[in-house]
Structures are given as C-alpha cells and as structure tokens.
C-alpha positions as CSV (number, residue, x, y, z in Angstrom):
1,X,149.6,92.0,44.5
2,X,147.9,93.1,47.7
3,X,144.8,95.3,47.6
4,X,146.7,98.2,49.1
5,X,149.5,97.8,46.6
6,X,147.0,97.7,43.8
7,X,145.4,100.9,45.0
8,X,148.8,102.5,45.4
9,X,149.7,101.7,41.8
10,X,146.4,103.2,40.5
11,X,147.0,106.3,42.7
12,X,150.5,106.7,41.2
13,X,149.0,107.2,37.8
14,X,146.4,109.7,39.2
15,X,149.3,111.6,40.8
16,X,151.3,111.7,37.5
17,X,148.2,113.2,35.8
18,X,147.7,115.8,38.5
19,X,151.4,116.8,38.5
20,X,151.3,117.3,34.7
21,X,148.5,119.8,34.9
22,X,149.6,123.3,34.3
23,X,147.7,124.5,37.3
24,X,148.7,121.7,39.7
25,X,150.6,124.2,41.9
26,X,148.0,126.9,41.8
27,X,144.8,125.4,43.1
28,X,142.7,128.4,43.7
29,X,141.1,129.2,47.1
30,X,137.6,128.8,45.8
31,X,138.2,125.3,44.7
32,X,139.9,124.5,48.0
33,X,136.9,125.6,50.0
34,X,134.5,123.7,47.8
35,X,136.4,120.5,47.3
36,X,138.3,119.9,50.6
37,X,136.7,117.0,52.4
38,X,134.4,116.2,49.5
39,X,134.7,113.1,47.3
40,X,134.8,113.1,43.5
41,X,134.4,110.1,41.3
42,X,137.0,109.2,38.6
43,X,136.5,106.4,36.1
44,X,138.0,103.0,37.1
45,X,139.6,104.3,40.3
46,X,138.6,104.7,43.9
47,X,136.7,107.7,45.2
48,X,139.1,110.7,45.4
49,X,138.9,113.0,48.4
50,X,140.7,116.3,48.5
51,X,141.9,116.5,52.0
52,X,143.7,119.8,51.7
53,X,144.7,121.9,48.7
54,X,146.5,125.2,48.4
55,X,149.3,126.8,46.4
56,X,152.1,125.1,48.3
57,X,150.8,121.5,48.7
58,X,147.9,119.2,48.3
59,X,146.8,116.0,50.0
60,X,144.4,113.6,48.3
61,X,142.9,110.3,49.6
62,X,142.2,107.4,47.3
63,X,140.9,104.4,49.3
64,X,143.5,103.6,51.9
65,X,146.2,105.7,50.3
66,X,147.1,109.3,50.9
67,X,148.9,111.3,48.2
68,X,151.0,114.2,49.4
69,X,152.1,116.6,46.7
70,X,154.5,119.3,47.8
71,X,156.3,122.1,45.9
72,X,159.1,122.0,48.5
73,X,160.7,118.6,48.4
74,X,162.9,119.6,51.4
75,X,159.8,119.3,53.5
76,X,159.2,115.8,52.2
77,X,162.9,114.9,52.9
78,X,162.4,116.0,56.5
79,X,159.1,114.1,56.8
80,X,160.7,110.8,55.7
81,X,163.7,111.2,57.9
82,X,161.6,112.1,60.9
83,X,159.3,109.1,60.4
84,X,162.2,106.8,60.1
85,X,163.7,107.8,63.5
86,X,160.6,108.6,65.5
87,X,160.0,106.0,68.3
88,X,156.2,106.2,67.9
89,X,153.8,104.9,65.2
90,X,153.8,106.7,61.8
91,X,152.1,106.0,58.5
92,X,153.6,103.3,56.2
93,X,155.5,104.7,53.3
94,X,154.3,103.2,50.0
95,X,156.4,105.0,47.5
96,X,157.9,108.4,46.6
97,X,158.0,109.8,43.1
98,X,158.8,113.5,43.5
99,X,156.8,115.6,44.0
100,X,154.4,112.9,45.2
101,X,154.7,110.9,48.5
102,X,152.2,108.0,49.0
103,X,151.4,106.9,52.5
104,X,149.0,104.2,53.9
105,X,146.1,105.5,55.9
106,X,146.3,105.0,59.7
107,X,143.7,103.0,61.5
108,X,141.4,104.8,64.0
109,X,140.2,108.4,63.9
110,X,141.7,111.8,64.6
111,X,141.9,112.7,68.3
112,X,139.9,115.8,67.5
113,X,139.6,118.9,65.2
114,X,140.5,122.5,66.0
115,X,137.4,124.5,66.6
116,X,135.2,121.5,67.4
117,X,134.7,119.6,70.6
118,X,136.7,116.3,70.9
119,X,134.7,113.1,71.4
120,X,137.9,111.2,72.4
121,X,138.2,110.0,76.0
122,X,140.5,111.4,78.7
123,X,142.4,108.1,78.4
124,X,143.0,108.8,74.6
125,X,144.3,112.3,75.4
126,X,146.6,110.8,78.1
127,X,147.9,108.3,75.6
128,X,148.7,111.1,73.2
129,X,150.7,112.8,76.0
130,X,152.6,109.5,76.6
131,X,153.4,109.3,72.9
132,X,154.7,112.8,72.9
133,X,156.9,112.1,75.9
134,X,158.4,109.1,74.1
135,X,159.2,111.4,71.1
136,X,160.7,114.0,73.3
137,X,162.9,111.4,75.1
138,X,164.3,110.1,71.8
139,X,167.7,111.2,70.4
140,X,167.7,114.6,68.7
141,X,167.2,114.7,64.9
142,X,170.4,115.8,63.2
143,X,168.9,119.0,61.8
144,X,168.2,122.1,63.9
145,X,164.9,123.9,64.5
146,X,164.1,127.6,64.5
147,X,166.0,129.9,66.8
148,X,164.4,132.1,69.4
149,X,165.5,135.1,67.3
150,X,163.8,133.7,64.2
151,X,160.6,133.1,66.1
152,X,160.7,136.5,67.7
153,X,161.2,138.2,64.3
154,X,158.2,136.3,62.9
155,X,156.1,137.4,65.8
156,X,157.0,141.0,65.2
157,X,156.1,140.7,61.5
158,X,152.8,138.9,62.1
159,X,151.6,141.3,64.8
160,X,152.3,144.3,62.5
161,X,150.3,142.6,59.7
162,X,147.4,141.8,62.0
163,X,147.2,145.4,63.2
164,X,147.6,146.9,59.6
165,X,144.7,144.7,58.4
166,X,142.4,145.3,61.3
167,X,142.0,141.6,61.9
168,X,141.5,142.0,65.7
169,X,141.3,144.9,68.1
170,X,144.8,146.3,69.0
171,X,144.3,145.5,72.6
172,X,143.7,141.8,71.8
173,X,146.8,141.6,69.7
174,X,148.9,143.5,72.4
175,X,147.6,141.2,75.1
176,X,148.4,138.0,73.2
177,X,151.8,139.3,72.1
178,X,152.7,140.0,75.7
179,X,151.6,136.4,76.6
180,X,153.5,135.0,73.6
181,X,156.8,136.6,74.7
182,X,156.8,134.3,77.7
183,X,157.6,131.4,75.3
184,X,160.7,133.2,74.0
185,X,163.1,131.9,76.6
186,X,166.0,129.4,76.5
187,X,164.9,125.8,76.4
188,X,166.7,122.4,76.2
189,X,166.0,121.1,72.7
190,X,164.2,117.8,72.2
191,X,162.9,115.9,69.1
192,X,159.6,117.7,68.4
193,X,156.9,117.0,65.8
194,X,156.6,120.7,65.1
195,X,153.0,120.7,63.9
196,X,151.3,118.4,66.4
197,X,147.7,119.5,65.6
198,X,145.0,117.4,67.2
199,X,144.0,116.3,63.7
200,X,147.4,114.7,63.2
201,X,147.1,112.3,66.1
202,X,145.1,109.1,65.4
203,X,143.6,106.9,68.1
204,X,141.6,103.6,68.4
205,X,140.4,102.1,71.6
206,X,142.2,104.8,73.6
207,X,145.6,103.9,72.0
208,X,147.7,105.9,69.6
209,X,147.7,104.3,66.2
210,X,149.9,106.9,64.6
211,X,150.9,110.5,64.1
212,X,151.0,112.1,60.6
213,X,152.5,115.1,58.9
214,X,156.1,115.2,60.0
215,X,157.5,117.9,57.6
216,X,158.1,120.4,60.4
217,X,159.9,118.0,62.8
218,X,163.1,119.3,64.2
219,X,164.9,120.1,67.4
220,X,162.8,122.5,69.5
221,X,160.9,123.3,72.7
222,X,158.9,120.4,74.2
223,X,156.2,122.7,75.4
224,X,155.5,123.9,71.8
225,X,154.3,120.3,70.9
226,X,152.2,120.1,74.0
227,X,150.7,123.5,73.3
228,X,150.0,122.7,69.7
229,X,148.3,119.5,70.6
230,X,146.0,121.1,73.1
231,X,145.3,124.4,71.2
232,X,141.5,125.0,71.3
233,X,141.1,122.1,73.7
234,X,142.2,123.5,77.1
235,X,139.9,121.1,78.9
236,X,142.2,118.2,77.9
237,X,145.5,119.9,78.8
238,X,145.6,118.1,82.2
239,X,144.9,114.8,80.6
240,X,147.8,115.3,78.2
241,X,150.1,116.4,81.0
242,X,149.1,113.3,83.0
243,X,150.1,111.0,80.1
244,X,153.3,113.0,79.5
245,X,154.3,112.3,83.1
246,X,156.3,115.4,83.7
247,X,155.6,118.8,85.3
248,X,155.2,121.5,82.7
249,X,155.0,125.3,83.0
250,X,151.4,126.2,82.2
251,X,152.2,129.8,81.6
252,X,154.5,128.7,78.7
253,X,151.8,126.5,77.3
254,X,149.4,129.5,77.2
255,X,152.2,131.6,75.7
256,X,152.7,129.1,72.8
257,X,148.9,129.1,72.3
258,X,149.0,132.9,71.7
259,X,152.2,132.8,69.6
260,X,151.0,130.0,67.3
261,X,147.7,131.7,66.7
262,X,149.3,135.1,66.1
263,X,151.7,133.5,63.7
264,X,149.1,131.5,61.7
265,X,146.3,133.9,60.9
266,X,148.0,135.5,57.9
267,X,149.0,132.2,56.4
268,X,145.4,130.8,56.7
269,X,144.1,134.0,55.1
270,X,146.5,133.9,52.2
271,X,145.9,130.2,51.5
272,X,142.1,130.5,51.2
273,X,140.9,129.1,54.5
274,X,138.0,131.5,54.8
275,X,137.3,134.8,56.6
276,X,139.2,135.8,59.7
277,X,136.2,135.3,62.0
278,X,135.9,131.7,60.8
279,X,139.4,130.8,62.1
280,X,139.5,128.9,65.4
281,X,142.9,130.7,66.0
282,X,141.1,134.0,66.1
283,X,138.6,132.7,68.6
284,X,141.5,131.5,70.8
285,X,143.1,134.9,70.6
286,X,139.9,136.6,71.7
287,X,139.6,134.2,74.7
288,X,143.2,134.5,75.8
C-alpha cells in the first residue's frame, strides 16, 4: 500500500468518527475562528488541520489528504462531475463515503489569498488566465447555472439586508449596486468554475498544478470567473487577461466584483467569519 493510500485509509476512520458526532454539522463560529488553519494532534495519525469549518461543510487536512464533509451531497455530486470533465488539472479523487469526499493535495501553493498581497509572478497569473480560457472553451456541463433573474433577486435581497443592518453607508451600497447591475445582461454561457477564488488556484514554477473546489461549477458568464479570480487583486487583472487571450469588458469585471461582494457579506457574517470590517469584501466595496 502506498503512503498516500495508507494515510487515506487512516483519514477514513477519522472522518467516520467526525460524522458520528452529534455536533458534526453544527461546528460553532468560535471554534471555527480558533481552529481554522491551526493543527491539532491526534494519537496514531497525522497532524489534523481544520482548513474551514461552518454549519454547512468542513474541510480537514491530514498529511497529503483533504477531507471534505458536506451536508449537501448535491454539491459533492457536481464537484465530482465537474472535475471529471474539466480540461484542466484537478485534485486526485481518493474515495467518497457520503458525506465525506477524500482528495489528494495538489502540489505547489495557492496563487494568493483574498485580502493579502500575492507573491505569485505575473507569469503565474497569466498561466491562471490561460487555464480559465481552456475551461471556458470546453463543452458545456449538462446542468444549468443561475439565471439573470435569480442573480438579480439575490442582489435585491442582499442590498436590503446590508442597509437594514448598517453594514456600510447607504451611498456605498447604492454605488456598488449600480455598478453590479452592469453584470446583469445577456451572456453566452460557458463552462465556469463558479467559485474561482484566488485561493483555489495552485501554482508551481509559474505553471498551474490544479484548481480545487468545483461544487459551484455550471454554465455561466465567463467574466464572472475572471472577476472572482482577480477580486481584491486588480493589479493582476491585465496579467490574467493576457493569459486568457481574449478581449474582455472591464466594466463588467468591475460589476461582478461589486455583485459578488454585495452577495457574500451576509453569508460570511452568518457563518462566523468575523466582524464586517474584517471582511476583504467590505474593503473592496468601499474602494469601488
């Protein structure tokens, strides 16, 4: 048995124990803030790192294995289908035992992190753009994405919530909403990742080693992926576009930046990611 397979087997038993816990789907926000990114020792196993944990899902790392535990197995179904047909590198699937999916770690490091400067080179960002272009040029997945009407309805709801909870000055919300509406126009659907955060793209030696977290993949607007990738990193937008190799409407990119941030703040708050002023999305809205 290979070392990776042996670790995966041990991880399976850890996952079974976690899923049998009464509180496995209600990891509280305080624990999440304290534990995320911090290792914890367990007897006879590798170091366990809580990568992310909230009431909907948790991701743990044990050695070179990632455990994804999700309350909605429909998301896991989409992730597996998307990785199977994506024309770009994705993590190796080790096993699935609902509600747990085990994936092998990718080589390299994340292209960056939202809210922090990226140390990756312009060439690495361009390589990310080229990988996204390959995805967008691939045949469409057989399942649809969200409609313009659905996105518009969510935008209405989120802006109302932001105003009701005094998260930002009304003029900041109004300005970003006006920008966001530029994205709500007809588009030709392509195969999108759907959550192409900079943390989800891994690079080594200026080459893409893989892209993770495919549970929101669908048919959608190509510029949404490009905007998500460059959110908080506008200085690398032109690198990404150069690698993408096609002209894009910069106004629509800016619109998706506003729309994604307006749509995410409530979710981050309700899932224990800290105070409003700590969210990079809030900083982006203030700058837009």
